[in-house]
N, C-alpha and C positions, 0 to 999 in steps of 0.2 A: 646572620652567620654565627655559629657557635664558637666557643673558645677553642683554641688549638690544644689538643691533648699534650700533657707534659709527661715525660718519661719518669720512671721511678727514681733513676739516678739523678736527674735534674731536680726532682722534688726534694730528695734527701740533701742534695748540695745546697739548695735554697734554704732549707730548714737549718742546716748547719751554719750557713752564713748569718742567718737571722739571730741564731743563738750565740754568735761570736766565736765559734770554734772551728770555722772552716780552715783556718790556717794551721790548725794543730793536726790535721789529717794529711799525711804525706800522699802526694799523687804519684803513684808508681804505675808503670805499664802493667796492664792486666793481660792474663792469658787469653788467647782468642776463644778457646773452648776448654772448659775444665773447671773443676772446683775441688776443694778438700774441706773436710770437717772432722775435727777431733775434739776431745775434751780439754785440750791444752793449747793455748795460743801459739807457743813456739813450735809445737809439732805441726800445726796447721800451716804455719809460715814456711816450715821446711818443705812440706809437700808441695805447696804452691810454687816455691822457688824452683823445685825440680821440674815441675810442669813448664814453667817459663823457659827453662833451659833445654826444652825438647825431650824431657824424660817421659816415659810412659806412665800409665796409672799404676802399674806394678812398682816402678821406681819410686813414685811419690808415696805409695802406701808404706814401703819399707823405710823410706826416709822419716815419715811420721812415726812409725812404730819405734824406730831407733831413738828418737827424741823422747817418746813416751817411756822408754826404758829408764830415762834419767828423771823425768818429771812425774811419772806415775807408774813406778815399777811393779806395784801390787796388782795392776790391771793388765799391763802389757810388758812382760819381762822375758828376757832370754832364758830364764830358768823355767819357763813354762812351755805352753804349746801355741800354735798359731793355726788359723784357718783362713781361707781366702776364697772368694767368688770373683772370678775375672771374666768380664764381658768382652768378647772379641767382636768389635764392631764390623770388621770386614766379613767375618763368617756368620755373624748374627747368632753366636752361641755363647753360652756361659760355661766356663770351666771351673771345677771345684778342686781345691787342694786341701788335703788333710795333713796338717803338720803336727799331729799329736804325738807325744812321746811313747816309747815302748818300755816295758818292764826290763830291768837289768837282766842280762843273759844268765847270770849265776843265781838269780832269785827263783829257785824252783819250788814246786809244791812240797817236795821232800824236805827241803831246807826249812820252810815255814813250819812244817809239822815237827821237825826236830827241835826248833826253837820255841815251840808251843804258841805259835802265832796263827792258828787256825781256829776260828775265823780271824782274819787280819784286823787289828785295831784300826779305828778310823784315823787316829793321830799317831802315826809311826813312820819312821824313816823309810820303811819298806813300801809304804803306800805311794811314795814319790816316784814318778816315772823318769826315764832319761829325757831331758828337755828336747823338744822337737822344733822350737821356734827358729833357731838359727838355720837348721837344715831346710826348714820351710821357706824362709826368706830366700836362701840361695836357689832353691828349686823354682820359686816363683820368678826370680830375676833371670835365671838361665833360660826360661821359656819365653818370658814377656818383657824382660828389661832391655833398655837401650844404653844407659849410662854405666860407667864403671862403678864398682861397689865403693871404693874410697870416696868418690864424689857424693854418692847417695848418703853415706854415713858421716859426711863432713860436719854437718851442723851438730850432730850429737857427740862427736868425738874430738873436735878441735876447738870449739867455741863454748865459752861458759853459758850455761842455761840455768836461769833461776829455778829453784825447786820450791814448790808450795810448802808453807809451814807445816801443813798436816803430814806431808811425807817425811820431812826432816825430823819433826818431833817424834813421830812413831818409830823411826829408825833408831834414834838416840835412846828412846825409852826401852826398845827391845834389846839393845846392847847392854843397857844397865841391868836389865832383869836377867839376861841369859849369861850367867857366869860360865856355864859349860861351853857355850858357843865361843865365848871370848878366849877361854883357855885352850880349846882344842883347835879352832880354826883361825882365830885372829888374836894371837897372844897380846899384841899391843893395842888392841881395840879398847877404847874407852870413850867417855862422853865429855865433850867440852861445852863451853857456854854457847848458847844459841841467842841470836838477836834477829829481829825482823828488819827488813830493808826494802825500801821502794814502795810505790803505790800498790803493787800486787801482793804486798806482805809476804815476800819470799823470805826464807830463813837461811842463815849462814852458820855453820859450825865453826866457831872461831879457834878452837884448839882441840887437839886430841892428846890425851895424857894417859899413860898406862896406870897411873896412880889413882885415877878416878874410880869411884865406887858406884 
């Protein structure tokens, strides 16, 4: 008689126990069906938590995107666009949502010609569209969401989320370099000391001083 097959979960648990780290992994209830994957741990945890509370895949996706606005704003930010493919299991269909932004209403071709911006330079304020991410989130939730928006955004808006050092450092360096931005849009913006914290090497801006250079 052959050996009884062992499940992958049991195999991993046995390996963790042998390595002496089984007690360091919290045993939490798992969702019956569903998963989430992002580039940041806290965004993934936010999505899984929403699924456990009975939220839809759309709810979980927006929850993850909201946390990514904090931990990885250069990739998933409210100042940009969003796109979604949503699979409706009951109907067996995939719905697509285009949340890309539009050009400002007053940005006409005549104005660009008047300002000598034809062709439009690649790096210019006029090349930036009106952000479409927020409207895209709301459209997605209006059609496929189950939970209220405040609950979906709770992890990103009410609880501290560690930010990777790469994000914090780049933000502070950009503020130091951009005196025009600081003077026009954020008069008190300046750069404080940065220290690393925790095993994930997250960064904390310890002070913000208008006298910084």
